[in-house]
C-alpha positions as CSV (number, residue, x, y, z in Angstrom):
1,M,60.4,62.2,-84.6
2,K,57.4,63.1,-85.2
3,F,56.9,58.8,-85.4
4,L,58.8,58.9,-81.9
5,G,56.8,62.1,-81.0
6,Y,53.6,60.0,-81.5
7,F,55.3,56.9,-80.5
8,N,56.0,58.2,-77.6
9,V,52.9,60.2,-77.2
10,F,51.0,56.9,-77.8
11,G,53.4,55.2,-75.0
12,V,52.3,57.4,-72.2
13,F,48.8,57.0,-73.2
14,A,49.6,53.4,-73.6
15,L,51.2,54.1,-69.5
16,A,48.8,55.6,-68.6
17,V,45.8,53.4,-69.4
18,L,48.1,50.6,-68.1
19,C,48.7,52.9,-64.8
20,V,44.9,53.1,-64.9
21,I,43.3,49.7,-65.5
22,Q,46.3,49.0,-62.5
23,W,45.4,51.4,-60.2
24,Q,41.8,50.2,-60.5
25,V,43.3,46.5,-60.6
26,H,45.2,47.6,-57.5
27,S,42.4,49.2,-56.4
28,Q,39.9,46.2,-56.5
29,L,42.9,43.9,-54.7
30,S,43.2,46.4,-51.5
31,Q,39.4,46.1,-51.4
32,E,39.4,43.1,-52.0
33,V,41.7,42.7,-49.6
34,V,40.1,45.2,-47.2
35,K,37.1,42.5,-47.1
36,L,39.2,39.8,-46.8
37,D,41.1,40.8,-44.0
38,L,37.2,42.5,-42.4
39,T,35.8,38.9,-43.0
40,R,39.2,37.3,-41.6
41,Q,38.3,39.2,-38.4
42,V,34.4,38.6,-38.5
43,Q,35.4,35.1,-39.1
44,A,37.7,35.2,-36.2
45,G,35.3,36.5,-34.1
46,R,32.7,34.1,-35.1
47,I,35.9,31.3,-34.3
48,D,36.3,33.6,-31.0
49,D,32.6,33.2,-30.4
50,L,32.5,29.4,-31.1
51,N,34.9,29.0,-29.2
52,K,33.6,30.0,-26.2
53,T,30.2,28.5,-27.3
54,I,32.3,25.3,-27.2
55,V,33.9,25.9,-24.2
56,G,30.3,26.4,-22.4
57,D,28.8,23.8,-24.8
58,K,31.4,22.0,-23.1
59,A,30.8,22.2,-19.8
60,D,27.0,22.1,-20.2
61,L,27.7,18.9,-21.6
62,D,29.8,17.7,-19.0
63,D,27.1,19.1,-16.9
64,F,24.4,16.9,-18.4
65,R,26.2,13.5,-18.2
66,K,26.7,14.6,-14.6
67,R,23.1,15.0,-14.2
68,L,22.6,12.0,-16.7
69,A,24.7,9.6,-14.3
70,D,22.3,11.0,-11.3
71,S,19.6,10.6,-13.2
72,Q,20.6,7.2,-14.1
73,E,21.5,6.4,-10.3
74,A,17.8,8.2,-9.3
75,I,15.8,5.5,-11.6
76,K,17.9,2.7,-10.4
77,Q,17.4,4.0,-6.6
78,A,13.3,4.1,-7.9
79,E,13.4,0.7,-9.9
80,A,14.8,-0.6,-6.6
81,R,12.8,1.0,-4.1
82,I,9.6,-0.5,-6.4
83,V,11.0,-3.9,-6.5
84,K,10.9,-3.5,-2.3
85,V,7.5,-1.5,-2.5
86,T,6.1,-4.7,-4.6
87,E,7.6,-7.3,-2.8
88,E,6.1,-5.1,0.2
89,R,2.5,-5.4,-1.1
90,D,2.8,-8.5,-2.4
91,Q,4.3,-9.8,1.1
92,A,1.1,-7.2,2.7
93,A,-1.1,-8.7,0.6
94,A,-0.6,-11.9,1.5
95,Q,-0.9,-11.3,4.9
96,R,-3.8,-10.2,3.8
97,D,-5.3,-13.1,2.0
98,A,-4.3,-15.6,5.3
99,V,-6.2,-13.1,7.9
100,T,-8.9,-13.2,5.1
101,I,-9.4,-17.3,5.1
102,E,-8.6,-16.5,9.2
103,R,-11.6,-14.3,9.5
104,D,-14.0,-16.3,7.2
105,R,-12.8,-19.9,9.5
106,A,-13.2,-17.8,12.6
107,M,-16.3,-16.4,11.4
108,A,-17.4,-20.0,10.2
109,D,-16.7,-21.5,13.9
110,R,-18.6,-18.2,15.6
111,D,-21.3,-19.5,13.2
112,A,-21.1,-23.1,14.2
113,Y,-20.9,-21.6,17.7
114,K,-24.2,-19.7,17.8
115,A,-25.7,-22.4,15.9
116,D,-24.5,-24.8,19.1
117,L,-25.4,-22.5,21.6
118,V,-29.2,-22.0,20.5
119,K,-29.8,-25.7,20.6
120,W,-27.5,-25.7,24.1
121,V,-30.1,-22.5,25.6
122,D,-33.0,-24.8,23.8
123,A,-31.8,-28.1,25.6
124,V,-31.5,-26.1,28.9
125,K,-34.6,-24.3,28.4
126,Q,-35.9,-27.9,28.0
127,R,-33.6,-29.8,30.6
128,D,-35.2,-26.7,32.7
129,E,-38.8,-27.3,32.2
130,V,-37.8,-31.3,32.9
131,L,-36.7,-30.5,36.0
132,K,-39.3,-28.1,37.0
133,K,-42.1,-30.6,36.4
134,Q,-40.0,-33.1,38.7
135,N,-39.5,-31.0,40.7
136,E,-43.2,-30.3,40.9
137,E,-43.4,-34.4,41.1
138,I,-41.4,-34.5,44.0
139,I,-42.8,-31.4,45.7
140,K,-46.2,-33.4,45.2
141,A,-45.1,-36.7,46.2
142,R,-43.0,-35.0,49.1
143,D,-46.4,-34.2,50.1
144,D,-48.0,-37.2,49.7
145,R,-45.2,-38.6,51.8
146,N,-45.6,-36.5,54.4
147,E,-49.8,-36.9,54.6
148,A,-48.9,-40.8,53.9
149,V,-46.4,-40.6,57.4
150,G,-49.1,-38.3,58.7
151,K,-52.2,-41.4,58.1
152,F,-49.3,-43.6,59.0
153,N,-48.1,-41.5,62.6
154,D,-52.0,-41.2,63.2
155,L,-52.7,-45.4,62.6
156,V,-50.0,-46.0,64.4
157,N,-51.0,-43.8,67.5
158,K,-54.4,-45.3,67.1
159,Y,-52.4,-49.0,67.1
160,N,-50.3,-47.7,70.1
161,D,-53.5,-46.7,72.1
162,A,-55.7,-49.5,70.7
163,V,-52.6,-52.1,72.1
164,K,-52.2,-49.9,75.5
165,A,-55.7,-50.4,75.7
166,L,-56.1,-54.4,75.3
167,I,-52.9,-54.5,77.3
168,A,-55.4,-52.4,80.2
169,A,-58.2,-54.5,79.2
170,Q,-55.8,-57.9,79.6
171,A,-54.3,-56.3,82.1
172,K,-58.1,-55.9,84.0
173,L,-58.9,-58.7,83.1
174,A,-56.1,-60.7,84.7
175,G,-56.5,-59.1,87.5
176,K,-59.8,-59.8,88.5
């Protein structure tokens, strides 16, 4: 019985050791459960935050897609405007070139007309000088003619006087 008493004490001691070990294991497991529960709660919070972030990111992504589509549309419109403005610029440049050619031709014509005008003015001056000389010659010829007519008239008057005198002398001779 002593043996049984020792065995019983040893059994109680073993049971106490086993209880302490089980208590420690249970304690560690409880702490582990608490840690895991805390981790689960933190992870659940993170998941909720991530879900909220995903929802927000999804809304941002939709907004970005809309903005991208709007930007692409704006780029297409801008490119179309660029093409239109480029065409208008090219047309304006072609018109400018045509007007420049026309202006150059007009300037060449103007220069030719100026040269012709200078020649014409010189020709008119020469003509005026010739006309002036001819006018002076006409005036001189008129004056010479008038002088000749005056001399002729004097001669005719003298001739008429001489004819009258001759007729009168013939009449005197005949009438004597």
